[in-house]
Phi, psi and omega in degrees: 000315179272159177272148179284162182295325179295316180293324177296315176301318179295323176292319179295321175302318183290324192246006181282158182273320183220186190295318186262014187275120173230353189231019178288157180301329176298314178294317183295317178298315182296317179296315181297322178297320175303312180296320180293316176302314176303314180292328179295315177295323179294319182289339178292332179260337179240079190294336182260016177275081193283338179285324175292326181291321180294321176299320173301313181298325178291318178298314178302317177297314178298321182292321181297319180295321179291322176294325179294318174303310184292321178297323182280331185266313182224087191291327180294319177293324179299311178301318176300316183292318178289333173292319179290326180272347181074034181262165179054059185298000000 
């Protein structure tokens, strides 16, 4: 369900803006997307795990808020990010 430290580091490497960047909205959205993918796979096999479902909904809500912020502040970065992550088909 959780992402490994190696996978998280790889995501940070892919989406960071500069060398020391670990907390920009793009990085946060990418990490949340990885966690959402993992939880979605878990819930496909464990349909009655309602606490994990609640956690998934919280993650989706947090990602939505970050994307809304990014859309209002840096629309070009927002478009590039959703294109790279495959969101909003």
